[in-house]
C-alpha positions, 0 to 999 in steps of 0.5 A: 493600825499600819501594823505598828499600833494596836487600837482598842476601845473601852466601855468607860468611853476611852479610845486607846492607841498603843505602840506594839514595839514599845508597849507605850500608849501613844494617845488616848481620848475620852468620851464622857457618858459613852461606851466604845463598842467597835473599832476598825482600821485602814492604814493610819485611820480608825473608824469608831462606833459608840453608844452615848448615854443621855441623862434621861436614859436615852441612847444614841451613837456616833461614827468617828474616824481618827488619825492614829498618828496625830490623834486627831478626829477627822470625821464625826457623824452623830446617829440617832441609834447606837452604833454597835459595830463598824468595819472598813472595806479592804480598800478603805473606800467604804465603812459599814455600821450596824446597831440598835436600828436593826439595819446595816448602813454602808457609807462612802467616804468623801475622800474616795469620791474625790478620786484624789491621789492624796492620803485618805482625808489629807487635805481633801475638801468635804471629807465625811460620810455619805450614806449610800446604802441601807440594808433593811429587813435582815434583822429583828434585833441589834446588829452586833457585827459586820464585815466586807468580803475582800473584793467589797461586793458582799457583806455579812452581818450578825445580830442579837436575833441569832441571825447571820445575813449575807448581803449583795451590796450591788443589789442590796439583797440578802443572799443567804440567812442563817440562824444560830441558837444564840445571839451572834456577836461576831462575823468575819470573812476569810482572806480568800473570800470563799468563807465567812465565820460567825 
């Protein structure tokens, strides 16, 4: 986050922000009965995807955005399915998430919709997530990883079904599907946007 801090989550339910220069933990947050599955940073903000475990064994998830400077949670949204992966777009206007519902959700952030010149979430009314696209029929099992192309026009997703799907966000169409022999737990675009890795 902002080139000065490392943000990571634990399966014990902890979110940790550590200063790179000093090595000190600047803040930590604990989520009871929760596993932190994925984090993604944009400037001074981090989006977090989790799995919540209910006493009866049912699982759900949450999407949250935190300010890593103040340690405050600024946006929270509960999900009926687990959230296994999250990613900010390069310009910070979109968040992608995937999980046990086997779809990829693309969320527009309210601060982006206001076209405000303020810092993200800084005093912007109505801040939160607005789901703008749901990319369906791409995977048969949990979506484990997502990433935006540098220009924000494409998205790649990987799944426990051994599949990798390249999506066009404008048309919401799967442009290419690739199968591996094993589950796909991580995908990423190259900086130039010409390649994606899995």
